[in-house]
C-alpha positions in Angstrom: -103.5 -72.5 29.2 -105.2 -69.2 30.1 -103.4 -66.1 31.2 -104.2 -66.6 34.9 -103.1 -70.3 34.7 -99.9 -69.3 32.9 -99.0 -66.7 35.6 -100.0 -69.2 38.3 -97.9 -71.9 36.7 -94.9 -69.7 36.8 -95.6 -68.7 40.4 -96.1 -72.4 41.3 -92.9 -73.4 39.5 -91.0 -70.8 41.4 -92.4 -71.9 44.8 -92.8 -75.6 44.4 -89.7 -76.3 42.3 -87.6 -74.1 44.6 -88.9 -76.1 47.6 -88.3 -79.3 45.7 -84.8 -78.3 44.9 -84.2 -77.4 48.6 -85.6 -80.8 49.6 -83.3 -82.5 47.1 -80.3 -80.7 48.5 -81.3 -81.6 52.1 -81.7 -85.3 51.0 -78.4 -85.4 49.2 -76.4 -84.0 52.1 -78.0 -86.2 54.7 -75.8 -88.8 56.5 -77.0 -92.4 57.1 -77.3 -91.5 60.8 -79.6 -88.5 59.9 -81.7 -90.8 57.7 -82.5 -93.0 60.7 -83.3 -90.3 63.2 -87.0 -90.1 64.2 -88.9 -86.9 63.6 -90.8 -85.4 66.5 -93.8 -84.3 64.4 -94.4 -87.4 62.4 -92.8 -90.0 64.7 -91.3 -91.6 61.6 -87.7 -91.9 60.6 -86.3 -89.0 58.5 -86.1 -91.5 55.6 -89.7 -92.5 55.9 -90.8 -88.9 56.2 -88.8 -87.9 53.1 -90.2 -90.9 51.2 -93.8 -89.9 52.3 -93.3 -86.5 50.8 -91.7 -87.8 47.6 -94.5 -90.3 47.1 -97.1 -87.7 47.8 -96.3 -85.3 44.9 -98.1 -87.5 42.3 -100.9 -88.4 44.6 -101.7 -84.8 45.5 -101.4 -83.9 41.8 -104.0 -86.6 41.1 -106.3 -84.9 43.6 -105.7 -81.5 41.8 -106.5 -83.1 38.5 -109.6 -84.7 39.8 -111.0 -81.5 41.3 -109.9 -79.5 38.3 -111.9 -81.8 36.1 -115.1 -81.1 38.1 -115.1 -84.3 40.2 -114.8 -84.9 43.9 -112.6 -87.3 45.9 -115.2 -90.0 46.8 -115.2 -91.2 50.4 -111.8 -89.7 51.3 -111.5 -88.6 54.9 -108.8 -88.0 57.6 -109.2 -91.5 59.0 -108.3 -93.0 55.6 -105.5 -90.5 55.2 -104.0 -91.5 58.5 -104.4 -95.2 57.8 -102.7 -94.8 54.4 -99.9 -92.8 56.0 -99.3 -95.5 58.7 -99.3 -98.2 56.1 -96.8 -96.3 54.0 -94.5 -95.8 57.0 -94.5 -99.6 57.6 -94.0 -100.6 54.0 -91.2 -98.1 53.4 -89.4 -98.4 56.8 -86.2 -99.5 55.0 -86.4 -97.1 52.0 -83.1 -96.0 50.6 -81.9 -92.4 50.1 -81.2 -93.0 46.4 -84.7 -94.5 45.8 -86.3 -91.6 47.7 -84.4 -89.0 45.8 -85.4 -90.6 42.5 -89.0 -90.8 43.6 -88.9 -87.1 44.7 -87.5 -85.9 41.4 -90.0 -88.0 39.4 -93.0 -86.8 41.5 -91.9 -83.2 41.4 -91.8 -83.3 37.6 -95.2 -85.0 37.4 -96.8 -82.6 39.7 -95.4 -79.6 37.9 -96.7 -80.9 34.6 -100.2 -81.3 36.0 -100.2 -77.7 37.3 -98.8 -76.3 34.1 -101.6 -78.1 32.2 -104.5 -76.4 34.0 -106.6 -73.7 32.4 -107.9 -70.6 34.3 -111.3 -72.3 34.6 -109.8 -75.5 36.0 -107.8 -73.6 38.6 -111.1 -72.1 39.9 -113.0 -75.3 39.9 -113.9 -76.5 43.4 -114.7 -79.9 44.8 -114.7 -82.0 47.9 -111.2 -83.3 48.8 -112.0 -84.6 52.3 -115.5 -85.8 53.3 -117.0 -83.3 55.8 -114.5 -80.5 54.9 -115.4 -77.4 52.8 -114.7 -77.7 49.1 -111.4 -76.5 47.8 -110.5 -75.1 44.4 -107.7 -76.7 42.4 -105.6 -73.6 43.1 -106.2 -73.9 46.8 -105.1 -77.6 46.7 -101.9 -76.7 44.9 -101.1 -73.9 47.3 -102.4 -75.4 50.6 -101.7 -79.0 50.1 -99.1 -79.7 47.4 -96.7 -76.9 48.3 -97.3 -77.0 52.1 -96.8 -80.7 52.2 -93.2 -80.2 51.2 -92.8 -77.2 53.6 -94.3 -78.9 56.6 -92.5 -82.2 56.4 -89.1 -80.8 55.4 -89.3 -78.3 58.2 -89.7 -81.3 60.5 -86.8 -83.1 58.8 -84.5 -80.0 59.1 -85.4 -79.7 62.8 -84.6 -83.4 63.4 -81.3 -83.3 61.7 -80.3 -79.8 62.8 -80.0 -78.4 59.3 
């Protein structure tokens, strides 16, 4: 790992892992009634929204790894993303809090490992993430997608449950 990558990995760990720990705390304190409330932003239950975030950690880390290795995400666009999200919401409508917490912890560790393993050059490598959108560097994907994914959805969850 290069000097920039090591510094960035520490910064990432502080931000991402702090957000992940906050998310875990929110999940663990949530009541069954909260789990079933519907979020205004996503129009999913809190449980499905939390499961979506938990399942997204490793998927987003795969995108980071793909771009960092000099490849692009082939044929991936917003329509496919929305379709995949809708399918996920249906398939996981009855997800449990325990399963979601376990998935969240597993995904957090996997994503952190991917980021820690990047070199300075890999962080700066850019590629297409969404067809028709400007290329993003691996560093931008970590900051703008991986970390913000947790922030945005957990802000919606907090608003929904009044936390």
